[in-house]
N, C-alpha and C positions, 0 to 999 in steps of 0.2 A: 270854515270855508263856506262862502255863500253858494247857493244853488246855481247861480249864473256862471260861476267859475268851475264848479264841480263836474258838470256834464262834459265840457270840452277836455278837462283834465282826465276824466275816466276814459273817454274815447281815445285819447292819446296813449294812455297806459295800455289799453287793450290792443291798439294797433302795434305798439312796440312789442308786446308779448307775442302777437301773431308773427311778426317778422322774426323774432327770436326762435320760436318753435319751428318755423320753416327753415331757417338757417341751420338749426340743430339737426333736423331730419336729413338735409342734404349732406352736411359735414359728417354725420354719423353713418352715412351709407344707406339710409332708408330712402327709397324713391317713391315719389308720388306719380300719378299718371302724367302730369304735366312737367315733371322735372327729371326725366330720364337722362342719363349721361352715357354716351357711348352709342355704338350701333355698327351696322355693317359698313365695311369699307373695302376698297380695292385700290392698292397703291403699288408703285414700283419699289422693289427692294434694292438697297445699295449692294446686296450680294448677288443681284441678278434675278430676273423674272418678276412676276407679280405676287403680291401677298394680299390675302384677305383676312378678315376677322375670323373666318372659319379655321385658318391655320393655327389659331391659338386656343380653340375650344378644347376643353378637357384639362386645362391647366391654368392657374392664375398668371397674370402678366401685368407689368407696369407700363404706363404710357406717359411720355413727356413730350411736349411740343416746344420747339425752339428753332434755331437756325445756326448754320456753321460760322457765320460772320459775327456772332454774338461775342462781345468782348469779355463778359464775366459770368453772368448767371448760368448760361447753358453749359459751358465747360465745367463749372463748379458742380452743378447738379449731375451731369454725366459722370464726373469723377466720384461723387458720393454714391450714385447707383452702382458704379463699378466696384466700389469698396464693399457694398452690401452683397453683391453677387459673389465677390471673392470670399467673403465671410461664409457664404453658403457652400463653399467648396466646389467640387466638380459636378454639381447637380445640373444636368443638361435640360431639365424640365422647365426651369424658370427662364423667362425671356423679358426683355424690356424693349419697348419701341420708342424710337426717337423720330417723331414726325415733324417734318419741316413746316414752318409757317412762311418760308421764303422760297417757293419752288422755282422762281425765276433764276436764282443763283444756285440753289441746292439740287443739282442733278444727282442721279444715283452715283455717278463716279465721284463727285465732290463729297457726297455723304460718306462713301466708302473710305476715301482718303482721310477724312476728318475723324471718323469713328475708329480708325486703326490705332488711335491713342487710348482707347477705352476697352472695357471688357468685351470680348467677341460675342457675348450673348445679347448685346445691345444691337438691335436691328434698325438701320436707318431706312426711313420710308419717305418717298417723294411722289410727286404726280403733277398733273396740270394744276393751274390755279383753281379751276372749277372743282377738281377732285379734292384738293387739300382744303378748300373753303367748305366743302360738304362735311369733311371729317371734323373740322374746327367747329362747325355748327352742332354736329352730333355730340361733341364732347364739351360744348358750351365754353369754347376757348375764345378769348379776345385776342386778336392779332391785327396790327395796323402798322403800315409803313410810316416811320418817323421822318421828318424833313431831313434832307441831306442833299449832297451834290452828285448828280448823275447816278452811277452805280455804287457810290459810297453813301449808303444809308443804313439806318438801324431799323429794327422791328420792335415795336412795343408788343408784348405778348404775355399771356397768362403763364405763370411759372409753377404750376401744380403738377405733382407726380400722381397720376391716377392709378389706384390698385383695382384691377378688374378680376372678377372671380372666374371659376372654371367654365361658366356659361357665357363669359364676356360681359357680365353686368358689373356696373360700378359698385365698389365696396366702400371706398373711402379715399380721401387724399392721403397718400402714404407719407409718413413722417420720416424725413431723413435727418432731422435735427437731434440725433442721438448716436451713440457708438454703433458702428456697422454690425457688430456681433449681435447687439440687441435688436436692431432693425431686421437682421437676417432671421433671427429666431421668430420674430413676429410674422415675417413673410412666410416662413415655413409652416405656420399654423393654418394657412389657407390651402395646403395641399391635401 
């Protein structure tokens, strides 16, 4: 290979390696100063009252962003989370948060009704557009209204289940693509 082609090739390989290392650090739960995921929040609970991140300190928790009008991904993920929670038994320490990306339609009352079909340890959270946007930014969530007619629209959004540790720090994207009993055993290791 000539020198003229080697330098751009080497720079490209180093750049790809850097992207790979950064991706691995984020996926494996290691955080760098500029890549923190999560943070303080104050939102309305579907069960009444306000909930903050401090309500979950001292125990690990799962976080999933979605919306109640979602036709497929959100109910599927919430069902899978419910199966994992069921596999954990009557453990009252574990919680999962379902934070709306569509606060205009997902009031606390709507969230409560929707979540009645899932494990009661899944807590629905809503707020103003400004409040939910702030939480989306803190968790590095992508959410955008997709074209639709009037109030009949969809939301494009990140579909990651975040595992947060006892201090509320991001650990990893929690893998639901396995039997619920195995996922529950994995989740139990964080207590």
